N, C-alpha and C positions, 0 to 999 in steps of 0.2 A: 426550525424549518424542517419540513419533511419533503423528500424527493420521491417521486414515483418513477421507477425505472423499469424498463422492459427487461426480460431475461438476457437479451442480446446486449443491452447496455450494461447490465451487471457483469457479464462475462468480459466485456471490453474494459470496464473499470478495473476489474480484478487483474486482468493481464497488464494494464498500464501501471497499476500499483506495483505489481511484482517486478516489472522491468525497472521502474523508478527506484524501488527499494534496492535492487541489485546494484544499479549504477551508484546510488548514494552510498551504499555500504562500501563499495570500492573507493569512493572519494574519502570517506572517513578513514579508511585504512592507509591511504596514500598521502594524506594531508599532514604536513609537518607542524603547522602552527596550531598550538593547543586550543586557543580561543576559537578559531575557525572550526577545528575538529569537533569541539564541544557543541557548537552551533549546528553543524551538519548532523551530529549524532541526535540532537533534539528533533530535527526535522525527520530523521530516519525513524525515530520512535513514533512520531505523529503518523507517518505513513503506515507503519506497521499496525498501529491502533485502528486506523481506517480499514486496513486489509482484514483485520480480525472481525470487524463489523460486517464486512461484505461477504466473508466466507460462509456464514450460515445461510445467506440468501442463495448462494450457489448450491449448497447442500440441499436446501429445501426444494429447489427446482428439480434436482436429481431424484428426490424421493417421489415427487409428483409424477415423474415420467414412468 
């Protein structure tokens, strides 16, 4: 599936991902249960992978300006 996003939507997505990653990272650090921590870490890695895909879209827009 391919999504067409405006530059404003890309910036909003990136900001939301950054905030979610920060919050989830804190949860991973402060969670005592190993199984839950591993699950949270997996989700964190998924969000970071999405953020790495969005980052070039933001850089491309900066080059165009």
